[in-house]
N, C-alpha and C positions, 0 to 999 in steps of 0.2 A: 779366483786366484788368492791364497792368502800371503804366501812368500816363496822366493827360488824360483819364480817361474822365467823358464828358459837357461836357468841356472844349473839347476840338479835334477837328474832323472833317477828316481827311487825306485829300484827294482826291488827292493826288501824293505818294506814295512809291515807295520800293524796299526789298528786303531781299536781303542777302546770305546766304542760306539755309546755305550752309557754316559761315558764322562768326557768324552771329545778327547782325550790324551793321543798324540800320535807319538809312534816310534818309528824310526828309520836309520838303517845301515847304510852308511856312506863311505864309497870306496876313494874318494879323494876330497881336498877342500874346496868350499865356495865361499861366497860373504857371509855366511852365517854358521857355519860348520868348518872351521879351521885345520882341521885334522880327520883322517879316517877314524871311523868307530860308529858307536853307536850314541843316537841323539834321540831325546823326545821333547814334546811340545805340548804345551796344556792347551793354547790357542791356534797353532798352526802359524804362528806369525815369530816369536820368541823361543829359540831353541836352546836346550841344555845338552852338554855333553855326559852322558854315562862311565864312570869310571870303572866298570866291567871287573871288578875285584873279583878273584875267585874263576874267571872264565879266560882260558887264553887263546881260545880258537874265533874266527870268523864265522858268524851267525848265516847259517844256510835256511833258517825261517823262524821267524817270530809271531808269537802270539800273546796277543794284549788280553787282559782279564777283561770284561766288557764292564763291570761294575767296580772295580778297585783299579783306580787309574795306575797306580804304583807296581802293581805286579805285572811280570811280563815272563814267558818262557821263550829261551833260545834252543834250536836245535843247530848242533854242530858237529863234524867230524869226529871230535872227541868225545862225544856225549850231549847229553841234553841238560840243560841248565834252567833255574829259576830263579827270579829276585823279586823282591818284596819293597823296594826301594829304588823303584824308577832306573834300576840297572847299575845303580853303585856298587852293590855285591851282589854276587850270584852263588847259589849253592848247585853242585852237583845232583839233579833229578834222578835221572838214568844214565847207565854208563855204557852199557852195551846194546843201547838202541838210541839212533837218530830219529829224534821226531823232524818229519819234511812238511805237516801242515796239521792244524788243529783245532780246538776251540774250547772253551770253560763251560761246564756245566752251570747254569743260572742255580743261585742258592746253594752252592754246594764249593767244596774244595778241589771237585774232580776237574780232568781235562779229559774230553775224547782226542785221540792223536794219531793220526799215521806215523809209521815208525818203518824205517830201515834196520832190520836186525844185523846182529853181527855175522848170521851167515850168509847175508845178502838177499834173505828174503823178504817182502812187504808184509806188512803187518798192521792191524788198527787195534789200538788199547785205550782201557779208561784206566787213570792214574789218579790215583790219592795223591796229590800235591803237597800234602803235610807229610804223608809217612814214607812215598814213591811206593807203594803197593800199587803193582798193575792186574788188571783182569784184561785178557785176551778177547777180543770182539771176532767176528765174523767177518773176513774180508772178502768184497765181491770179488767177482771174475775177472781178472785183469789182463793185459796183453804183456808179452814179455818186455823187460825192462821199464814197464809203467809204476807209477807210485801214486800215493795220495798227497796231493798237496793243498786244497783249500776245503775246509771241514766246517761247516756250520752246524750249532745244537741249537733247534727252535728254544728261543727264550719262553714260550708259552708251555710247551711240553716237552721233556728233555727226552722223550723217547724216539723225537722225530729229530733224524741228524741227514744231513745233506752234504754232499762230497763231490769234489771233481778233480781229475786227472789233467797232466799235462797235454794227454791226448785229447782232450775236451770230450771225455765220456765222464757222464755224471750219474750219482745214482742215490738213491732216497732208501731210508730204513724208518719205520713207524713203529718197531718194538726195540730200540735201543741198540740195535745194531747186531741183530740175530739173522735178519734177514733182509737181503737188498733187492731192489728193484731198477732197472738202468733206464733213465728219464731222458739222457743226451748221449748222441753218439752211437757207437755198435753200428754202422752201417758197414 
């Protein structure tokens, strides 16, 4: 335990595993976070509030860059946003697609993300976070109302992508998201 044991229940958080930076969204105050909002910590002990300039909606998903501690993506109902300064300022990344989960591709500015599209369908995309350009990837076969939440791109081979849904179905792709094999659930 680093901090806030028994005080805070973080339902929404992201960690930059290469840098140790942790981001969390808190719905209410605690001893280290005086107001609702986005906070980040470089050590898990001291928490700093993010100003969130440019983003006026509560996040549904947070994705921390594993190599750049200051870079985070937030998916909200009003679009998806990116920040390069620990959440102080956000820029719109995707207007018509809500990111529900994702991971950064190592040594690249791209993000692999599960999205809810404007028409209500579920998709999987690769986003160039510099230009906002997207490429659709094949989405595995999902149940009705199922969406993509936890996505991990292998740091060794960016063609290997793992994902899990809230229904505990897990999938793996070894070809950059062209084909998928179900490895969990499906019973």
